[in-house]
LUMKOL-668664 format. One line per 3 residues: number of its first residue (from 1); their letters; for each residue x, y, z of C-alpha. Coordinates in steps of 0.1 Angstrom, whole numbers, plus 2048, in hexadecimal, padded with zeros to 3 digits. Layout:
residues N
NUM) a) X Y Z ~ ...
END
This chain:
residues 712
1) xxx) 794 90D 8F6 ~ 7B9 907 8F4 ~ 7CB 8E7 8FF
4) xxx) 7D6 8EE 923 ~ 7F9 8DF 924 ~ 81C 8EA 928
7) xxx) 83D 8DC 91C ~ 843 8CC 93D ~ 824 8B6 938
10) xxx) 837 8A5 91C ~ 858 8A0 92D ~ 854 87A 92F
13) xxx) 84C 878 90A ~ 86A 88E 901 ~ 881 878 916
16) xxx) 874 85A 903 ~ 87D 869 8E1 ~ 8A1 85C 8E2
19) xxx) 8B4 860 8C1 ~ 899 874 8B0 ~ 8A4 887 890
22) xxx) 898 8A9 89B ~ 887 8C0 882 ~ 891 8E3 88D
25) xxx) 87C 902 88B ~ 891 91F 87C ~ 882 942 87D
28) xxx) 889 960 867 ~ 876 980 863 ~ 868 98A 842
31) xxx) 860 9AE 83B ~ 83C 9B5 82E ~ 82B 9D4 820
34) xxx) 823 9F0 838 ~ 841 9E9 84E ~ 832 9C8 85B
37) xxx) 845 9A8 861 ~ 83E 983 85B ~ 84F 969 871
40) xxx) 858 94C 85A ~ 85F 92B 86A ~ 872 912 855
43) xxx) 871 8ED 85F ~ 892 8DC 858 ~ 8A2 8BC 866
46) xxx) 8C4 8C4 856 ~ 8C2 8A5 83F ~ 8BF 8A4 81A
49) xxx) 89F 89D 807 ~ 8A2 878 80D ~ 89A 87D 832
52) xxx) 87A 891 835 ~ 872 8A7 853 ~ 860 892 86D
55) xxx) 84E 89D 88D ~ 85A 88B 8AC ~ 856 897 8D0
58) xxx) 875 8AE 8D1 ~ 86B 8BD 8B0 ~ 848 8C5 8BB
61) xxx) 854 8D4 8DC ~ 86D 8EA 8CA ~ 852 8F5 8B2
64) xxx) 83B 8FC 8CF ~ 855 912 8DF ~ 85B 925 8BF
67) xxx) 836 92B 8BA ~ 833 938 8DE ~ 84F 950 8D6
70) xxx) 83C 95D 8B7 ~ 81C 961 8CB ~ 82F 976 8E4
73) xxx) 83E 98B 8C8 ~ 81C 98F 8B8 ~ 80E 99C 8D9
76) xxx) 82A 9B6 8DA ~ 822 9C1 8B6 ~ 843 9B5 8A8
79) xxx) 833 99E 88D ~ 813 99E 879 ~ 812 979 870
82) xxx) 823 958 873 ~ 82A 93F 856 ~ 838 91C 856
85) xxx) 849 90B 839 ~ 862 8EF 834 ~ 885 8E9 827
88) xxx) 887 8E5 801 ~ 86E 8CD 7F2 ~ 861 8C1 814
91) xxx) 849 8CF 82E ~ 847 8B0 845 ~ 841 88B 842
94) xxx) 82C 889 862 ~ 834 879 883 ~ 855 867 888
97) xxx) 847 843 884 ~ 866 834 894 ~ 85D 847 8B4
100) xxx) 838 841 8B2 ~ 83C 81C 8AE ~ 853 819 8CC
103) xxx) 83A 82B 8E4 ~ 838 814 903 ~ 815 81B 910
106) xxx) 7F3 829 908 ~ 7F9 847 91F ~ 818 851 90C
109) xxx) 806 84B 8EB ~ 7EB 864 8F7 ~ 806 87D 900
112) xxx) 814 87B 8DD ~ 7F1 883 8CF ~ 7ED 89F 8E8
115) xxx) 80F 8AD 8E1 ~ 807 8B0 8BC ~ 7E6 8C1 8C3
118) xxx) 7F6 8D8 8DD ~ 812 8E2 8C6 ~ 800 8E6 8A4
121) xxx) 7E2 8F5 8B5 ~ 7F8 913 8BE ~ 7F6 91D 899
124) xxx) 7D2 929 89E ~ 7DA 93B 8BF ~ 7F6 953 8B5
127) xxx) 7E1 973 8B6 ~ 7EC 97A 892 ~ 7E4 967 871
130) xxx) 7F6 946 86C ~ 800 938 84B ~ 810 918 83F
133) xxx) 822 917 81E ~ 820 8F3 812 ~ 840 8F2 7FD
136) xxx) 844 8CC 7F8 ~ 83C 8AA 806 ~ 822 8AB 821
139) xxx) 816 88B 831 ~ 802 884 852 ~ 80D 89E 86B
142) xxx) 81C 8B1 84E ~ 7F8 8B8 842 ~ 7EB 8BF 865
145) xxx) 804 8DB 869 ~ 7F3 8F0 84E ~ 7D0 8E5 859
148) xxx) 7D6 8F4 87B ~ 7E0 916 86B ~ 7C9 931 860
151) xxx) 7D4 931 83C ~ 7E7 91B 824 ~ 7F9 91E 803
154) xxx) 806 900 7EE ~ 821 8FB 7D4 ~ 812 8EE 7B4
157) xxx) 82F 8D5 7B1 ~ 828 8C4 7D3 ~ 82D 89F 7CA
160) xxx) 819 890 7E7 ~ 801 89C 802 ~ 7ED 883 816
163) xxx) 7E0 878 837 ~ 7EB 853 836 ~ 7E4 84A 85A
166) xxx) 7C7 833 854 ~ 7DE 81F 83D ~ 7F6 81B 85B
169) xxx) 7DC 810 874 ~ 7D6 832 885 ~ 7C3 852 87F
172) xxx) 7CD 876 877 ~ 7D1 880 89B ~ 7DF 8A3 89B
175) xxx) 7C0 8B4 890 ~ 7BB 8A5 86D ~ 79B 891 875
178) xxx) 789 8B0 882 ~ 799 8CD 86F ~ 799 8BE 84C
181) xxx) 773 8B7 848 ~ 76C 8D9 857 ~ 782 8E9 83D
184) xxx) 77B 8D5 81D ~ 75A 8C4 824 ~ 753 8A0 82F
187) xxx) 753 890 80C ~ 776 89E 804 ~ 782 896 826
190) xxx) 776 871 823 ~ 78B 86F 803 ~ 7AB 87C 814
193) xxx) 7A7 86A 836 ~ 799 848 82C ~ 795 842 807
196) xxx) 7B8 84C 7FC ~ 7CB 839 817 ~ 7B7 819 80E
199) xxx) 7C0 81D 7E9 ~ 7E4 813 7EF ~ 7EB 834 801
202) xxx) 7E2 84B 7E4 ~ 7EF 86E 7E8 ~ 7E5 890 7DA
205) xxx) 7FA 8A7 7C3 ~ 7FB 8CC 7CB ~ 7E0 8D5 7B3
208) xxx) 7C9 8BA 7BF ~ 7CD 8C5 7E3 ~ 7C5 8E9 7D9
211) xxx) 7A7 8DE 7C6 ~ 799 8CC 7E4 ~ 79D 8EC 7F8
214) xxx) 7BA 8E2 80F ~ 7CD 901 804 ~ 7C1 924 7FE
217) xxx) 7DA 92D 7E3 ~ 7F1 91A 7CB ~ 811 927 7BB
220) xxx) 82B 91A 7A3 ~ 84B 90C 7B2 ~ 864 925 7A3
223) xxx) 857 941 7B9 ~ 842 92E 7D2 ~ 850 93D 7F2
226) xxx) 851 961 7E5 ~ 82D 95E 7D8 ~ 821 94E 7F8
229) xxx) 830 96B 80D ~ 821 985 7F6 ~ 7FF 973 7F9
232) xxx) 802 972 81F ~ 80B 997 81E ~ 7EB 99D 80B
235) xxx) 7D6 98A 823 ~ 7E5 99C 841 ~ 7E0 9BE 831
238) xxx) 7BC 9B6 828 ~ 7C3 9B8 802 ~ 7BB 993 7FE
241) xxx) 79B 982 80C ~ 79A 95C 80D ~ 77B 94A 802
244) xxx) 778 925 809 ~ 75C 915 7F4 ~ 762 8F3 802
247) xxx) 75A 8FC 826 ~ 73E 8E6 832 ~ 71D 8F9 833
250) xxx) 6FD 8F4 847 ~ 6ED 8DD 82E ~ 70B 8C7 82C
253) xxx) 70C 8C3 852 ~ 6E8 8BA 855 ~ 6E3 8A5 836
256) xxx) 702 89D 821 ~ 719 897 83F ~ 707 879 84E
259) xxx) 6FF 86B 82B ~ 724 86C 822 ~ 72E 85B 842
262) xxx) 714 840 83D ~ 720 83A 819 ~ 744 838 824
265) xxx) 73C 81F 83F ~ 72A 809 826 ~ 748 80C 80E
268) xxx) 760 802 82A ~ 74C 7E3 834 ~ 749 7D7 810
271) xxx) 76E 7DD 807 ~ 781 7D4 827 ~ 769 7C5 83F
274) xxx) 769 7D0 864 ~ 78A 7C2 871 ~ 7A0 7E1 86A
277) xxx) 79A 7FA 886 ~ 7AA 81A 87A ~ 792 822 85D
280) xxx) 774 81F 874 ~ 783 834 890 ~ 78B 84E 875
283) xxx) 767 84C 869 ~ 75A 852 88D ~ 770 871 890
286) xxx) 765 87F 86E ~ 741 879 877 ~ 744 88B 898
289) xxx) 756 8A8 889 ~ 735 8B5 87C ~ 727 8BC 89F
292) xxx) 745 8C1 8B6 ~ 75B 8DF 8BD ~ 781 8DD 8B7
295) xxx) 78B 8D6 8DA ~ 773 8B8 8DC ~ 77E 8AC 8BA
298) xxx) 7A3 8AD 8C4 ~ 79C 89B 8E5 ~ 78A 87F 8D1
301) xxx) 7A8 87D 8BA ~ 7BF 879 8D9 ~ 7AC 85B 8E6
304) xxx) 7A8 84B 8C4 ~ 7CD 84F 8BC ~ 7D8 842 8DE
307) xxx) 7C1 823 8DA ~ 7CF 81B 8B8 ~ 7F3 822 8BF
310) xxx) 7F2 80A 8DD ~ 7DF 7EF 8C9 ~ 7EA 7D1 8B5
313) xxx) 7E1 7DF 893 ~ 7F8 7FD 894 ~ 816 7E7 89E
316) xxx) 80E 7D0 882 ~ 80A 7ED 86A ~ 82C 7FB 873
319) xxx) 83B 7D9 86E ~ 82B 7D7 84C ~ 835 7FA 843
322) xxx) 85A 7F2 84B ~ 858 7D3 836 ~ 84B 7E6 817
325) xxx) 861 805 81C ~ 882 7F3 827 ~ 883 7CE 822
328) xxx) 873 7CF 800 ~ 88E 7E7 7F5 ~ 8AA 7D0 801
331) xxx) 89D 7AD 7F8 ~ 8AB 790 80C ~ 8C4 77B 7F9
334) xxx) 8C7 792 7DB ~ 8E9 78F 7CA ~ 900 7AC 7C1
337) xxx) 8EE 7C3 7A7 ~ 90F 7C6 795 ~ 90C 7A2 787
340) xxx) 8EB 7AA 776 ~ 8EA 7A8 750 ~ 8DC 7C7 73D
343) xxx) 8BA 7C2 72E ~ 8B8 7D4 70D ~ 89C 7BF 6FC
346) xxx) 880 7AA 70A ~ 86F 78C 6FB ~ 84D 780 707
349) xxx) 840 75D 6FE ~ 81B 761 6FB ~ 803 77C 6EF
352) xxx) 7E6 778 706 ~ 7D9 78E 722 ~ 7F6 786 73A
355) xxx) 810 789 71F ~ 802 7AB 714 ~ 803 7B8 738
358) xxx) 828 7AD 739 ~ 82F 7BE 719 ~ 81F 7DF 723
361) xxx) 832 7DF 745 ~ 854 7D6 736 ~ 852 7F0 71A
364) xxx) 846 80C 731 ~ 85F 806 74D ~ 87E 7FA 73A
367) xxx) 878 80E 71A ~ 888 7F2 705 ~ 87B 7DE 6E7
370) xxx) 861 7C3 6F0 ~ 858 7A7 6D8 ~ 83C 78F 6DE
373) xxx) 835 76D 6CD ~ 819 754 6CC ~ 80E 735 6B8
376) xxx) 801 749 69A ~ 802 76C 68B ~ 7DE 772 693
379) xxx) 7E4 76F 6B8 ~ 804 783 6B6 ~ 7F2 7A0 6A3
382) xxx) 7D6 7A0 6BC ~ 7EF 7A2 6D9 ~ 802 7BF 6C9
385) xxx) 7E2 7D1 6C2 ~ 7D6 7CD 6E5 ~ 7F7 7DB 6F3
388) xxx) 7F5 7F9 6DC ~ 7D1 7FF 6E8 ~ 7DD 7FF 70C
391) xxx) 7F7 819 703 ~ 7DC 82E 6F2 ~ 7C8 82B 712
394) xxx) 7E6 838 726 ~ 7E8 855 70E ~ 7C3 85D 712
397) xxx) 7C8 85E 738 ~ 7E6 874 736 ~ 7FE 85A 744
400) xxx) 814 85D 725 ~ 817 879 70B ~ 814 875 6E5
403) xxx) 839 871 6DF ~ 83D 856 6FA ~ 81E 844 6ED
406) xxx) 82D 842 6CA ~ 84F 837 6D7 ~ 840 81B 6ED
409) xxx) 82A 80E 6D1 ~ 849 80D 6BA ~ 85B 7F8 6D4
412) xxx) 840 7DD 6D5 ~ 841 7C4 6B9 ~ 835 7A0 6B3
415) xxx) 842 782 6A0 ~ 83D 75D 69B ~ 861 758 692
418) xxx) 874 74F 6B2 ~ 895 75A 6A1 ~ 889 77E 6A8
421) xxx) 891 777 6CC ~ 8B6 773 6C5 ~ 8C0 794 6D3
424) xxx) 8AA 793 6F2 ~ 8BB 796 713 ~ 89B 78B 726
427) xxx) 880 773 71B ~ 861 76C 731 ~ 846 753 72A
430) xxx) 822 75A 730 ~ 810 73B 724 ~ 7F8 723 735
433) xxx) 802 70E 753 ~ 80D 6EE 743 ~ 82F 6E0 74A
436) xxx) 837 6D0 728 ~ 82C 6F0 715 ~ 843 706 72A
439) xxx) 860 6EE 726 ~ 85C 6ED 701 ~ 859 713 6FB
442) xxx) 879 71A 70F ~ 88C 6FE 6FE ~ 882 70D 6DC
445) xxx) 88A 731 6E6 ~ 8AC 726 6F5 ~ 8B8 71C 6D2
448) xxx) 8B4 740 6C6 ~ 8C1 755 6E3 ~ 8E4 75C 6F2
451) xxx) 8F1 747 70F ~ 8EE 766 726 ~ 8C9 76C 71E
454) xxx) 8B3 768 73E ~ 895 751 73A ~ 879 75A 752
457) xxx) 859 747 759 ~ 83A 756 768 ~ 82D 734 775
460) xxx) 818 736 795 ~ 819 712 79F ~ 830 6FD 78A
463) xxx) 854 6F4 793 ~ 86C 70D 782 ~ 888 6F3 783
466) xxx) 872 6DA 770 ~ 868 6F5 757 ~ 88D 6F8 74E
469) xxx) 892 6D2 74B ~ 897 6D4 725 ~ 8AF 6F2 726
472) xxx) 8D4 6EF 71D ~ 8DA 70C 736 ~ 8C1 709 753
475) xxx) 8D7 721 767 ~ 8C8 73D 753 ~ 8A4 735 75E
478) xxx) 892 748 77A ~ 86E 74A 786 ~ 85F 76D 782
481) xxx) 83D 76A 790 ~ 826 788 78C ~ 804 78E 79C
484) xxx) 7E5 799 78A ~ 7DF 7B5 780 ~ 804 7B8 776
487) xxx) 804 7DE 774 ~ 7F6 7E2 797 ~ 803 7C6 7AD
490) xxx) 825 7D0 7BB ~ 833 7AD 7C2 ~ 849 796 7AD
493) xxx) 853 774 7BC ~ 876 76D 7AD ~ 87A 748 7AE
496) xxx) 89D 73A 7B1 ~ 8A3 716 7A6 ~ 8C1 701 7B3
499) xxx) 8D2 709 791 ~ 8C9 72E 78D ~ 8EA 740 78C
502) xxx) 8F3 761 79C ~ 8F2 776 77C ~ 8CF 76A 774
505) xxx) 8C2 771 797 ~ 8D3 793 798 ~ 8C4 79C 776
508) xxx) 8A2 791 781 ~ 8A4 7A7 7A1 ~ 8B1 7C5 78F
511) xxx) 896 7C1 774 ~ 87B 7BF 78E ~ 887 7DF 79E
514) xxx) 887 7F1 77C ~ 863 7E5 777 ~ 85C 7F6 798
517) xxx) 852 7D6 7A9 ~ 85D 7C8 7CA ~ 86E 7A6 7C6
520) xxx) 871 78B 7E0 ~ 888 76D 7D9 ~ 878 74B 7E0
523) xxx) 883 727 7DC ~ 874 712 7C0 ~ 858 701 7D3
526) xxx) 833 6FC 7CC ~ 820 71D 7CE ~ 83F 730 7D8
529) xxx) 832 747 7F4 ~ 811 758 7EB ~ 7FF 73C 7D9
532) xxx) 80A 723 7F4 ~ 7FA 738 80F ~ 7DB 73E 7FA
535) xxx) 7D9 719 7F2 ~ 7DA 711 817 ~ 7BD 728 81E
538) xxx) 7A9 71E 7FF ~ 7AF 6FA 805 ~ 7A3 6FC 829
541) xxx) 785 70F 81E ~ 77B 6F6 803 ~ 782 6D9 81B
544) xxx) 76B 6E8 834 ~ 74F 6EC 81A ~ 755 6C9 80D
547) xxx) 751 6BA 830 ~ 731 6CD 837 ~ 739 6F0 843
550) xxx) 722 70A 832 ~ 732 723 81B ~ 726 73F 831
553) xxx) 737 730 850 ~ 758 72D 83D ~ 756 751 833
556) xxx) 74F 75C 857 ~ 76D 748 863 ~ 786 75C 84F
559) xxx) 779 77F 857 ~ 790 784 875 ~ 7AE 781 85E
562) xxx) 7A4 7A2 84E ~ 7AA 794 82B ~ 79F 7A9 80D
565) xxx) 786 78F 802 ~ 778 76D 80E ~ 787 74C 801
568) xxx) 769 747 7E9 ~ 76B 76B 7DC ~ 790 765 7D5
571) xxx) 788 745 7C3 ~ 76F 756 7AC ~ 788 772 7A6
574) xxx) 7A5 75C 79C ~ 78E 743 78A ~ 781 723 799
577) xxx) 794 70E 780 ~ 7B5 720 789 ~ 7AD 71B 7AE
580) xxx) 7A6 6F6 7A8 ~ 7C8 6F3 796 ~ 7DA 705 7B2
583) xxx) 7CB 6EE 7CC ~ 7D2 6CF 7B7 ~ 7F7 6D9 7B4
586) xxx) 7FB 6DF 7D9 ~ 7E9 6BE 7E2 ~ 800 6AB 7CA
589) xxx) 81F 6BB 7DB ~ 813 6BA 7FF ~ 7F6 6A0 801
592) xxx) 7F8 69F 827 ~ 7F1 6C4 82B ~ 7DE 6D0 80C
595) xxx) 7BC 6C3 803 ~ 7B0 6BD 7E0 ~ 78B 6C3 7D9
598) xxx) 776 6B2 7BF ~ 75A 6CA 7C7 ~ 770 6E8 7BD
601) xxx) 774 6D8 79A ~ 74E 6D5 799 ~ 74A 6F9 7A4
604) xxx) 762 703 789 ~ 74B 6F2 76F ~ 72E 706 77D
607) xxx) 744 725 77A ~ 73B 737 79A ~ 733 734 7BF
610) xxx) 71E 753 7C5 ~ 6FD 75E 7B8 ~ 6FF 782 7AC
613) xxx) 6E7 79D 7A1 ~ 6E8 7AF 77F ~ 703 7C6 78D
616) xxx) 719 7AA 799 ~ 711 7AF 7BD ~ 711 78F 7D2
619) xxx) 6EE 784 7DD ~ 6F9 764 7ED ~ 706 741 7E6
622) xxx) 6F9 732 7C6 ~ 6E1 715 7CE ~ 6F3 6FF 7B3
625) xxx) 714 705 7C5 ~ 704 6FB 7E6 ~ 6F7 6DB 7D5
628) xxx) 719 6D3 7C7 ~ 729 6D2 7EA ~ 70C 6C3 7FD
631) xxx) 711 6A3 810 ~ 72C 6AB 828 ~ 727 69D 84B
634) xxx) 742 6AE 861 ~ 73A 6D3 862 ~ 74F 6EC 876
637) xxx) 746 70C 888 ~ 756 72C 87C ~ 76C 72D 89B
640) xxx) 778 709 896 ~ 781 710 872 ~ 792 731 87A
643) xxx) 7A9 71F 893 ~ 7AF 703 879 ~ 7B9 71D 85E
646) xxx) 7CF 730 877 ~ 7E1 711 882 ~ 7E5 705 85E
649) xxx) 7F4 726 853 ~ 80C 727 871 ~ 817 703 868
652) xxx) 81C 70A 843 ~ 82F 72A 848 ~ 845 71A 862
655) xxx) 84D 6FE 849 ~ 854 717 82E ~ 86D 728 844
658) xxx) 87D 707 84F ~ 880 6FE 82A ~ 890 721 822
661) xxx) 875 729 808 ~ 87C 74D 812 ~ 895 75C 82B
664) xxx) 87E 766 847 ~ 85A 76A 853 ~ 85D 78F 847
667) xxx) 860 783 823 ~ 840 76E 826 ~ 82D 78C 834
670) xxx) 83C 7A3 819 ~ 82F 78B 7FE ~ 80D 789 80D
673) xxx) 80A 7AF 811 ~ 816 7B7 7EE ~ 809 799 7DB
676) xxx) 7E9 78E 7ED ~ 7DC 7AF 7FB ~ 7E0 7A5 820
679) xxx) 7D8 7C5 833 ~ 7F3 7DA 844 ~ 7DF 7DA 864
682) xxx) 7E5 7B4 867 ~ 80A 7B7 85E ~ 806 79A 846
685) xxx) 801 778 855 ~ 81C 770 86F ~ 816 78C 888
688) xxx) 7F1 782 889 ~ 7F9 75D 88D ~ 810 766 8AA
691) xxx) 7F6 77C 8BB ~ 7DA 762 8B9 ~ 7F0 747 8C7
694) xxx) 7F1 731 8A7 ~ 817 732 8A6 ~ 81A 726 8C9
697) xxx) 7FF 70B 8C4 ~ 811 6FD 8A5 ~ 836 700 8AC
700) xxx) 839 70C 8D0 ~ 848 72E 8C8 ~ 841 74E 8B3
703) xxx) 84C 75B 892 ~ 857 77C 8A2 ~ 868 781 8C3
706) xxx) 859 794 8D4 ~ 838 790 8C2 ~ 82C 7AF 8AE
709) xxx) 80F 7BB 8C4 ~ 801 7D9 8D6 ~ 807 7E4 8F9
712) x) 7FB 7CD 915
END
């Protein structure tokens, strides 16, 4: 049963489209064998490759009209097939998010879902075979175009194919949630629709998409269009028959399908909790796809997409998406890149785990000599050996080839002679968090390096200015705070002291970019951004336990925040001794707002909070940990503690902005998303604090005007 709409049904949506960059549908006829003709539609927005094709209301209505024309031509016998492809290197990057995020009501949101189904659904109603030649980038709706067609080919060089909607707080709403599992099977569909988006929006290469069964044929880029047309000719003429081994069969529907859904649901609950809505709505649709027809499945997608687009989490996700895609690329307060000093050699003070991670990152990204040092030759040799082993591991995984592996190893050396740092342009320390030790190593290194050499510290809690107290040229010192694991976490907090000069700051920002990290400039203040926020949450959690609130109640109180882990899981991850040090540092700096905790030091001596089984799975709170914190007489409920933490965060972030720790609330949220794993669906911290009223309770206003929330 087809969608029973006409173009006039979407007039209001089309009028709302405003300044949409329209992707046109250009048609040309391609002669086939036997005197037949293929109508080839090329999607092209007239921009270069930096502006992918997107699918707004006007674009979809134009495509619908073109498909109707081809259907009429097919009925007259003028064409034997219809194919769709994209401009060079790009099929389509999905819906125009700038338009979707501005939709004013649930009714209009549902129209947007229905318009996509109505338009793309025409690909299966042409009366002749339909093909999509996936010639480049295909995201979201750009994947649902081919899914709605009868046949698909793909270019082997396609750099990215994905359904990222769950990552953005919505669902694949133009057929993806029903069509994909019924094409490639439920297990593969779960990977594409849910698992990959939640792994930092992982995408598929062309070969991977073909292997999953998303395309029926794969061709090399040099002759992709010609080969695809020839293949389509073979299908139309009956010379080529298409077999799809990944189509779900009867056994999968009755046995494997529900088991796969159940396993996916357990995975979601253990990994992200239950606050994020989009993964669970997607899971519902994928589950139903086993027993519903296409029309019913599409109608369910319409309602789910309308609900999510009109909700808080999608608005917060778009806010977060814009932070990562736009603000992170133009950091607030960054000086002119032209003042940056070239980095041609890197020195690293330390040879331990963190120093080794730095060395591997710097040598891979900058491709310059890296020299490490430590207290004795044994530690230095162990560090260099460890780095070389990591390069070997990259070679084994195919991340580097043999020549690159040898070159990278040759660039990494070790020494105990600080004079070997003389020609370094950049020196970063990675030693333990002790002020005197950091002061001394920099004072020693400064005697050997040039006046222009940048000195960077990875401190997470000490004053960068105080670290430079023994320097003759403290203007060359900058904080360069990584997050662990260094290779994975995308954030660097670049800490500017009152004496850091413009060249040093510029060099730090340019270097961060070359390391493929996102840098946010912060003032030199305890905890900078991420650790100050984490210290607030951890401090409130420990204070609650110290005063009698059970561990389990504290964990329950933070679940509405949608955080990747509970405060006590985080404490065990970073290390209880490290956590105690962070809380002590913040209590010393802000004793009226940050609690110290003697019990946390005692828990650190115990070494853990949770009791775990032989596989490391949490069984509950260790009885010895409960004994350590026993004796409190003022327990709180989960609701009371939740409000207390919300208000504490609103107060702390407001103070940070008043003190110009960062430029704006957006920078706080960017740090939390990139450095602490705050979920996109929450938009970081400040949109959530506005929505729940904490901002108004604490300082009588909001961080954002208007607040970032869904439709009333």
